[in-house]
C-alpha positions as CSV (number, residue, x, y, z in Angstrom):
1,X,5.2,-11.8,28.8
2,X,6.9,-13.6,25.9
3,X,9.8,-15.9,26.4
4,X,13.0,-14.0,26.5
5,X,14.6,-16.4,24.1
6,X,11.9,-15.6,21.5
7,X,12.5,-11.9,21.9
8,X,16.3,-12.3,21.7
9,X,15.9,-14.5,18.6
10,X,13.9,-11.8,16.9
11,X,16.5,-9.2,17.8
12,X,19.2,-11.3,16.2
13,X,17.1,-11.6,13.1
14,X,16.7,-7.8,12.9
15,X,20.5,-7.5,13.1
16,X,21.0,-10.0,10.3
17,X,18.4,-8.3,8.1
18,X,20.1,-4.9,8.6
19,X,23.5,-6.5,7.8
20,X,22.5,-8.1,4.6
21,X,19.9,-5.5,3.4
22,X,22.0,-4.0,0.6
23,X,23.2,-7.3,-0.8
24,X,19.7,-8.8,-0.6
25,X,18.2,-5.8,-2.4
26,X,20.7,-5.9,-5.2
27,X,20.4,-9.6,-5.8
28,X,16.6,-9.4,-5.7
29,X,16.6,-6.6,-8.3
30,X,18.9,-8.6,-10.6
31,X,16.7,-11.7,-10.3
32,X,13.6,-9.7,-11.1
33,X,15.1,-7.8,-14.1
34,X,13.6,-9.4,-17.2
35,X,16.0,-7.5,-19.5
36,X,18.9,-9.6,-18.2
37,X,20.0,-13.0,-19.5
38,X,18.3,-16.0,-17.8
39,X,21.7,-17.4,-16.5
40,X,22.5,-14.1,-14.8
41,X,19.1,-14.1,-13.1
42,X,19.6,-17.7,-12.0
43,X,23.1,-16.9,-10.6
44,X,21.5,-14.1,-8.6
45,X,18.9,-16.5,-7.2
46,X,21.6,-19.0,-6.2
47,X,23.6,-16.2,-4.4
48,X,20.4,-15.2,-2.6
49,X,20.1,-18.8,-1.4
50,X,23.5,-18.6,0.1
51,X,22.5,-15.6,2.3
52,X,21.5,-16.8,5.8
53,X,17.8,-17.7,6.0
54,X,17.2,-15.3,8.9
55,X,18.5,-12.4,6.9
56,X,15.2,-12.4,4.9
57,X,13.1,-9.5,6.1
58,X,9.9,-11.6,6.2
59,X,11.3,-13.6,9.1
60,X,11.3,-10.7,11.5
61,X,8.2,-10.7,13.7
62,X,6.6,-7.5,15.0
63,X,6.6,-7.7,18.8
64,X,5.3,-5.5,21.5
65,X,8.1,-3.2,22.9
66,X,7.1,-3.7,26.5
67,X,6.0,-7.3,26.8
68,X,7.3,-9.0,23.6
69,X,3.9,-10.3,22.7
70,X,3.7,-11.1,19.0
71,X,0.0,-10.9,18.4
72,X,-2.4,-7.9,18.4
73,X,0.5,-5.6,17.5
74,X,-0.3,-2.0,16.5
75,X,2.4,-0.6,14.2
76,X,1.5,3.0,14.9
77,X,2.3,2.6,18.6
78,X,4.7,-0.3,18.6
79,X,2.8,-2.1,21.3
80,X,0.1,-4.8,21.5
81,X,-3.6,-4.3,22.1
82,X,-3.6,-5.1,25.8
83,X,-0.8,-2.7,26.6
84,X,-2.4,0.0,24.4
85,X,-5.6,-0.3,26.4
86,X,-3.7,-0.2,29.7
87,X,-1.6,2.8,28.8
88,X,-4.5,4.5,27.1
89,X,-6.7,4.2,30.3
90,X,-3.9,5.7,32.4
91,X,-3.5,8.6,29.9
92,X,0.1,7.8,29.0
93,X,-0.4,7.8,25.2
94,X,-0.9,11.4,23.9
95,X,-4.0,11.9,21.8
96,X,-5.6,8.6,22.7
97,X,-8.9,8.7,24.6
98,X,-11.2,5.9,25.6
99,X,-14.4,6.1,23.8
100,X,-17.8,5.8,25.6
101,X,-21.3,6.3,24.4
């Protein structure tokens, strides 16, 4: 089980990313647009720097929904490898079977 503070910190980051998503996308598009003047692009980059650091989508960490574990995360299921195996063995994940040969 991950520390509760780490899980809560990640949740706060998700909220910030959602809050600033539109502004961040617009500024990023302006800064990448090569048809614009260099000063406009520079101003957009400076405004991007003023946005809180945790509002950047790359700072959000994928974590297991049940345990909060950050490693071994399967996007398709939203849980980590250990929980996937446990729930799969119990038959709680539809369509998932344990292979044996």
